[in-house]
Structures are given as C-alpha cells and as structure tokens.
C-alpha positions as CSV (number, residue, x, y, z in Angstrom):
1,M,-0.2,-0.2,-0.1
2,E,1.4,3.5,-0.8
3,T,2.4,5.3,1.9
4,F,2.1,9.5,1.3
5,A,3.6,12.4,3.1
6,W,1.0,13.6,5.2
7,Q,0.7,9.9,6.6
8,K,4.0,9.9,8.3
9,P,4.6,11.1,11.6
10,V,5.3,14.7,12.4
11,A,7.9,15.8,15.0
12,A,6.3,17.7,17.8
13,H,7.3,21.4,18.0
14,S,8.5,22.3,21.8
15,K,6.1,24.8,23.0
16,V,7.9,27.7,24.3
17,Y,5.5,30.6,23.6
18,F,3.1,32.3,25.6
19,L,0.3,31.7,22.4
20,D,1.3,27.9,22.2
21,H,-1.1,27.7,25.3
22,S,-5.2,28.5,25.6
23,F,-6.3,31.2,27.7
24,A,-7.7,28.1,29.9
25,E,-4.3,27.0,30.2
26,I,-2.9,30.1,30.8
27,E,-4.9,30.9,33.4
28,A,-4.6,27.4,35.1
29,V,-1.0,27.8,35.3
30,L,-1.2,31.3,36.9
31,L,-3.8,30.4,39.4
32,R,-1.7,27.3,40.5
33,H,1.3,29.7,41.0
34,G,-0.8,32.1,43.2
35,F,-1.8,34.6,40.6
36,K,-5.5,35.9,40.1
37,S,-7.6,35.1,37.1
38,S,-7.9,38.6,36.8
39,S,-4.4,39.2,36.0
40,A,-4.5,36.2,33.6
41,Q,-7.2,37.9,31.2
42,I,-4.9,41.5,31.3
43,V,-2.0,39.5,30.1
44,Y,-3.7,37.3,27.7
45,S,-5.7,40.2,26.1
46,A,-2.7,42.6,25.8
47,V,-0.8,39.5,24.1
48,V,-3.4,38.9,21.6
49,R,-5.5,42.2,21.2
50,H,-2.9,44.3,21.5
51,G,0.5,42.7,20.2
52,L,2.2,42.9,23.5
53,Q,6.2,42.3,22.8
54,D,7.4,42.8,26.5
55,Y,5.8,41.7,29.6
56,A,7.6,44.6,31.4
57,D,5.5,46.9,29.3
58,L,2.2,45.5,31.9
59,K,4.2,47.8,34.8
60,G,1.4,49.1,36.4
61,R,-1.5,46.9,35.3
62,I,-0.4,43.5,37.1
63,S,1.9,42.8,40.2
64,K,5.9,43.4,39.9
65,S,5.6,39.6,41.0
66,L,4.0,38.6,37.9
67,I,6.1,40.3,35.6
68,L,9.2,38.7,37.4
69,W,7.6,35.1,37.0
70,L,6.2,35.7,33.5
71,T,9.8,37.1,32.4
72,E,12.2,34.7,34.6
73,R,10.2,31.5,35.0
74,S,7.3,31.0,33.2
75,G,9.5,29.6,30.0
76,W,6.9,31.9,27.2
77,A,8.7,34.0,25.1
78,L,6.1,36.1,23.5
79,N,7.1,36.6,19.6
80,P,7.9,33.7,17.5
81,I,9.0,35.8,14.7
82,A,12.3,36.5,13.9
83,S,12.3,38.8,10.9
84,H,9.8,39.4,8.1
85,A,9.9,41.1,4.8
86,A,6.9,43.0,3.3
87,F,5.8,42.7,-0.7
88,P,3.6,45.3,-1.4
89,S,1.1,44.4,-4.6
90,D,-0.1,47.1,-7.0
91,D,-3.8,45.9,-6.2
92,G,-3.4,47.4,-2.3
93,S,-2.6,43.6,-1.1
94,T,0.3,43.0,0.8
95,K,2.8,39.6,1.1
96,Y,4.6,39.0,4.0
97,R,7.5,36.6,4.5
98,V,8.1,35.5,8.0
99,V,11.4,33.7,9.5
100,F,10.7,32.1,12.9
101,T,13.5,31.8,15.6
102,Q,12.5,27.9,15.6
103,G,13.7,27.5,11.9
104,G,11.8,27.9,8.9
105,E,9.9,30.4,6.8
106,V,6.6,30.9,5.3
107,E,4.5,33.6,3.5
108,C,1.2,35.0,4.2
109,V,-0.8,37.8,2.7
110,A,-3.2,40.9,3.9
111,M,-5.9,41.9,1.4
112,P,-7.7,44.7,2.3
113,F,-11.4,45.2,0.7
114,E,-13.6,48.0,0.6
115,Q,-15.4,46.7,4.1
116,R,-13.3,43.9,5.3
117,L,-9.8,43.0,5.9
118,T,-8.6,39.4,5.0
119,F,-5.6,37.7,6.5
120,C,-4.6,34.4,4.3
121,L,-2.5,32.3,6.9
122,S,0.2,29.5,6.4
123,S,-0.1,26.4,8.6
124,Q,3.0,24.7,7.8
125,V,6.5,25.2,6.5
126,G,5.9,23.7,2.8
127,C,3.6,21.2,2.3
128,A,3.1,17.4,2.0
129,M,0.0,17.1,-0.3
130,G,2.1,17.6,-3.7
131,C,-0.4,19.1,-5.6
132,T,0.8,19.6,-8.9
133,F,-1.0,23.4,-9.6
134,C,0.4,24.9,-6.3
135,A,4.1,25.8,-5.7
136,T,3.9,25.5,-2.4
137,G,4.0,21.8,-3.2
138,S,7.2,21.9,-4.8
139,M,8.7,22.8,-1.7
140,G,7.9,19.6,-0.1
141,F,7.0,19.3,3.5
142,G,9.4,21.1,6.5
143,R,7.3,21.2,9.4
144,N,4.1,22.0,11.4
145,L,3.5,25.6,12.8
146,S,3.2,25.9,16.4
147,P,-0.4,27.8,17.6
148,A,2.0,30.8,18.5
149,E,3.8,30.8,15.2
150,I,0.2,30.7,13.5
151,A,-1.1,33.8,15.7
152,A,2.1,35.3,15.1
153,Q,1.4,36.0,11.5
154,V,-2.0,37.6,12.1
155,L,-0.3,39.8,15.2
156,L,2.4,41.0,12.5
157,M,0.0,42.0,10.0
158,R,-3.0,43.5,11.8
159,P,-1.5,46.7,13.1
160,L,0.3,47.0,9.5
161,H,-3.3,47.3,8.3
162,P,-5.3,49.1,10.5
163,S,-9.0,50.3,10.1
164,P,-9.8,53.9,8.6
165,R,-10.2,56.2,11.5
166,G,-14.2,56.1,12.8
167,Q,-14.5,52.8,10.8
168,T,-14.8,49.0,12.1
169,I,-14.0,47.0,9.2
170,R,-14.6,43.2,9.3
171,T,-11.8,40.8,9.7
172,N,-11.6,37.5,8.2
173,I,-8.8,35.0,8.7
174,V,-8.4,32.1,5.9
175,F,-5.9,29.3,6.0
176,M,-5.1,29.2,2.4
177,G,-1.2,29.9,2.6
178,M,1.2,27.7,2.8
179,G,0.6,23.9,4.4
180,E,-2.7,21.5,4.6
181,P,-4.6,23.0,7.2
182,L,-5.9,19.7,8.3
183,H,-2.5,18.2,8.4
184,N,-1.9,20.5,11.4
185,L,-5.7,20.4,12.8
186,T,-4.8,20.7,16.2
187,N,-2.7,23.7,16.1
188,V,-4.6,25.5,13.4
189,L,-7.9,25.0,15.9
190,S,-5.6,26.2,18.8
191,A,-4.6,29.2,16.8
192,C,-8.6,30.2,15.9
193,G,-9.2,30.1,19.5
194,H,-6.9,33.1,20.2
195,F,-9.0,34.5,17.1
196,N,-12.2,33.6,18.4
197,H,-12.0,34.1,22.3
198,P,-13.3,37.4,23.9
199,L,-10.3,38.5,25.3
200,G,-8.6,37.8,21.9
201,L,-9.7,39.2,18.5
202,V,-13.1,38.3,18.8
203,I,-13.3,36.9,15.3
204,H,-16.5,35.0,14.8
205,E,-16.1,31.3,13.8
206,R,-18.2,32.1,10.3
207,D,-15.1,34.6,9.7
208,L,-12.5,31.5,9.7
209,A,-12.2,29.5,7.0
210,I,-9.6,26.6,6.7
211,S,-9.4,24.9,3.1
212,T,-8.1,21.5,2.6
213,S,-6.9,19.6,-0.5
214,G,-9.6,16.8,1.0
215,L,-8.2,14.8,4.1
216,V,-11.4,12.8,4.9
217,P,-10.5,11.8,8.4
218,K,-9.7,15.3,9.2
219,I,-13.1,16.7,7.6
220,R,-14.8,14.3,9.8
221,E,-12.9,15.5,12.7
222,L,-13.2,19.2,12.1
223,A,-16.8,18.3,12.1
224,S,-17.2,17.7,15.7
225,S,-14.9,20.5,16.8
226,R,-16.2,22.8,19.1
227,L,-14.9,25.4,17.4
228,R,-15.7,25.2,13.9
229,P,-14.6,27.8,11.1
230,Q,-15.9,27.5,7.7
231,L,-14.8,24.4,5.6
232,M,-13.3,25.3,1.9
233,V,-12.5,22.2,-0.1
234,S,-10.3,22.0,-3.4
235,I,-11.9,19.9,-6.1
236,A,-9.8,20.7,-9.3
237,A,-11.2,17.7,-11.2
238,T,-14.3,15.9,-11.8
239,Q,-13.1,12.4,-12.5
240,D,-10.7,10.4,-10.2
241,A,-8.1,9.9,-12.9
242,D,-7.7,13.4,-13.9
243,R,-7.8,14.5,-9.8
244,S,-5.1,12.0,-8.8
245,A,-3.1,13.1,-11.5
246,V,-3.0,16.9,-9.8
247,M,-3.9,16.1,-6.5
248,P,-2.5,12.7,-5.1
249,V,-4.5,13.2,-2.1
250,N,-7.3,11.7,-4.3
251,R,-5.5,8.2,-4.6
252,A,-6.2,7.9,-0.6
253,Y,-9.5,9.6,-0.3
254,P,-11.3,9.5,-4.0
255,L,-13.9,11.9,-5.0
256,E,-17.1,9.8,-4.1
257,E,-15.5,9.1,-0.2
258,L,-15.2,13.0,-0.4
259,L,-18.2,14.0,-1.6
260,T,-20.4,11.7,0.9
261,T,-18.0,12.8,3.7
262,L,-19.3,16.2,2.7
263,E,-23.1,15.2,2.5
264,S,-23.1,14.6,6.5
265,F,-20.8,17.4,7.3
266,P,-23.2,19.6,9.8
267,L,-23.5,23.1,8.8
268,R,-25.2,26.1,10.5
269,P,-28.2,28.0,9.3
270,K,-27.4,29.5,6.1
271,E,-23.9,27.8,5.6
272,R,-22.4,26.6,2.7
273,I,-19.5,24.6,2.1
274,M,-17.2,26.3,-0.7
275,L,-15.7,24.2,-3.2
276,S,-12.7,25.6,-4.9
277,Y,-12.1,24.8,-8.4
278,V,-8.6,25.8,-10.0
279,L,-9.3,26.2,-13.9
280,I,-6.5,25.0,-15.7
281,R,-6.2,25.4,-19.5
282,G,-7.3,22.4,-21.4
283,V,-6.9,19.9,-18.1
284,N,-10.1,20.8,-16.3
285,D,-12.0,23.4,-18.1
286,S,-14.2,21.7,-20.7
287,D,-18.0,21.5,-20.8
288,D,-17.8,17.9,-19.8
289,D,-16.1,19.1,-16.7
290,A,-18.5,21.9,-16.3
291,D,-21.2,19.3,-16.2
292,R,-19.8,17.0,-14.0
293,L,-18.9,19.6,-11.6
294,V,-22.6,20.7,-11.5
295,A,-23.7,17.3,-10.6
296,M,-21.1,17.3,-7.9
297,A,-22.4,20.8,-6.5
298,K,-26.0,19.7,-6.2
299,R,-25.3,16.9,-3.8
300,I,-24.3,19.1,-0.9
301,A,-25.0,22.7,0.0
302,C,-22.2,24.7,-1.4
303,L,-20.7,27.9,-3.4
304,V,-18.6,27.0,-6.2
305,N,-15.1,29.2,-6.5
306,L,-13.6,29.1,-10.0
307,I,-10.4,30.1,-9.3
308,P,-8.4,30.8,-12.6
309,M,-4.8,29.3,-12.5
310,N,-2.1,31.7,-11.3
311,E,0.7,30.6,-13.2
312,H,4.4,30.1,-11.6
313,Q,7.6,28.4,-12.5
314,A,7.3,25.3,-10.7
315,A,4.3,24.2,-13.1
316,P,4.9,25.6,-16.5
317,D,2.6,23.7,-18.5
318,M,-0.7,24.9,-16.4
319,L,-2.3,27.8,-17.7
320,E,-5.0,30.4,-17.2
321,P,-7.6,29.5,-19.3
322,R,-8.8,32.4,-21.9
323,E,-11.5,34.8,-20.6
324,S,-13.9,33.1,-23.0
325,R,-13.7,30.0,-21.4
326,I,-13.6,30.9,-17.9
327,Q,-16.8,32.8,-18.4
328,A,-18.3,29.9,-20.4
329,F,-17.6,27.5,-17.7
330,A,-19.1,29.5,-15.0
331,T,-22.4,30.5,-17.1
332,R,-22.9,27.1,-17.5
333,L,-22.7,26.4,-14.0
334,I,-25.0,29.4,-13.2
335,Q,-27.5,28.5,-15.6
336,A,-27.8,24.8,-14.2
337,G,-28.6,26.5,-10.9
338,V,-25.2,25.9,-9.1
339,F,-23.9,29.1,-6.9
340,A,-20.9,29.9,-8.6
341,T,-18.6,33.0,-8.6
342,I,-15.0,33.7,-10.4
343,R,-12.5,34.8,-7.7
344,R,-10.0,36.7,-9.0
345,S,-6.7,36.4,-7.1
346,R,-4.9,39.3,-5.5
347,G,-1.1,39.9,-5.4
348,R,-0.3,38.0,-8.7
349,D,2.6,40.5,-9.1
350,V,4.3,39.7,-6.1
351,A,3.5,36.0,-6.4
352,A,1.0,36.0,-3.6
353,A,-1.9,34.7,-5.6
354,C,-3.5,31.4,-4.7
355,G,-0.8,28.5,-5.5
356,Q,2.1,30.8,-5.7
357,L,3.6,31.1,-2.1
358,V,6.7,29.5,-2.4
359,R,9.2,31.9,-0.6
360,K,9.5,33.9,-3.7
361,G,8.6,37.5,-4.2
362,R,8.9,39.5,-7.7
363,K,9.4,43.1,-5.9
364,N,12.0,44.7,-3.7
365,A,11.3,44.0,-0.2
366,D,11.1,46.3,2.7
367,T,12.5,44.3,5.5
368,F,12.0,44.7,9.3
369,C,13.9,43.0,12.1
C-alpha cells in the first residue's frame, strides 16, 4: 500500500511561546502559582488583542511579582518571529515573508477590501500534499507551525493594516497559505481559539475558514470540533483519474468518498461548504467538466469558487484558461442552478495569489527585524 507524506509521523514542536497555550491553560498555570484570574485576563488580552512584546510593559496593570514570574520563570516567550519582509502589490494587498526563531519561513498575505480585511495564513513550512498546480507543493514538507507561530502572522499584519479612522472593518482569516491546514488541525484550531476568544480578537467562527485538499478523516474530525471554522475544499477535477494526476490525495480519498463525507458535514443555518475549483487550460475547463461539476455541487449545500490558474514557474505547463472559456464555464454552472463565482486572486504581481506562495517575491522587499 502506498504511504503518503501526510501519513508519516510529524515531530512535535516544543511549546515555548505564550500563545502555544490556550487562555484556559494560561489561567490554570497562573492560578496554580498564586496569581489572580483577572491578571491572566489582562496579560492574555494584552498579548492577543494589543500585540504585547515585553511583559515589562504591563507595569502598573499587574503585580511586579507576576511580571518577574512571566519574564524569568514561565518560559513563555512572546514573539516567535525572528524577522519579516513585506512585498506590496499594486492591487493593495501585501505579502509577508516570515522567518521564525525556531527555524523555517512561510508567507502570508493581507488583503484589504472596502468593508473587510482578509488575512491569508500559512499552517506549515512547505506542504506534504504535492498538488501539481500549487507552487508550495514543490517545496516538499518542512514542519508544522505551532499555535503561536500561526497566531503571530496575524499579530504581525494586523497593526500594519489598521481600519480607517472612525470605521470598524470586518476581519476574515482564511487558511489558504502554505501547508495543508487539516494536516496540522490541532494547532490550527488552537490558533483559531485565540482569534475567536472574547479576550482575544473576537472574530466569529463564520469569519474563519479552513481550506483543505480533501483529507477525509480530518474533515470528519473538524465536523465534531467545538470551534468550527467554515470549510473550503479544493476539487480541481471531476473524475478520479484526472484529480489523482493533479492532487495525489485523491489516490487515498477518491471523489466519491470525499463527496459522501461532505454530504454529512454539519452546517449552520444559511452556511455553505465552499468548493474551490482551479481552472487549468485544457486540463479541467471543458463543458463536460462543467457538467460533472454541476452534478457534484448539487449533492451538497455549497458555493463553487472558480479560480483561474495562477501561473508559476513550478508548473510551466499549467496555464490560465482564456477569458472566454472562464466565462463560458461559469455561465454553464450558473444556468444549471449552481451558486458559482469567479474569484480573481489578489497579489499576482508579487507571487501572493492562490497557489503561488513558495518563498519568492518579484518586487524589492521592505525588510524589518
């Protein structure tokens, strides 16, 4: 039987950062050492909501003994990022390359829209899934990110993209960066706990989204999670032979098994599963492909996101379809009653679009340490 990269054991990351722990865990430790619950709330909120970088900055808000304990005895460092570089795009989005103190680097993206701000996060260094249309897949798998390393991407980008004065902009967080989020589900959900927590960023779980290539057992695990972000599933082909050629995960969990799992996935009122379909010229953009996608989409409550291929050097033979073909494909879905949209990726000029993240930028970067 074939053994896939995502089925091999992953070394555990040593938990040495404050946000590698949930609020409940932090509070329990502080109570055990004789400190107050209110002090735990102050420290936690300062770290998650206000990006605290030095425990000493809490002077006057918590006791000197707690500052001393946090600084010298807790072992909880605050910032896992060693350095980062920014790559601004002409469309207003910005890609960030992040280097971690524990080793490894990833890319994440901030995408401002008129009424919302979307952060696209990475969950792993590299990726084990090997999808041929994705540049990240060409890197191979490095390691999982810890909850603190995942959360740090948001804490880095958030103050660099403030809301306009007097306005409250809705924040979305999507796990569509480097890595397969469900391959690192425990740590991803722990980070989402910080984003969702009432003392943290207070982002509703409907505004959190996890994209997967189709790890069926992990989709089932996510379905039973207490905190459940929205589910996004990459399809990319409508027949097993074609999908296995571009997405090796299909050899372990073929389309019928995936669709059956999605049929039973619990949804909140008015919620839909998002099916992502990367349109590749001459590979999966025919009328027959569209008709098969219609049949698949009608089996589940879903929205189909059509994503024209974002070309990159790791897959030189995979091209974006011509605009007429993209429009014809979308029209065929819509006329058949499928809720479908064409999603134009942001940040193409700095290799920040879907499938392009591979530790490479095309513009001069502003580097910060």
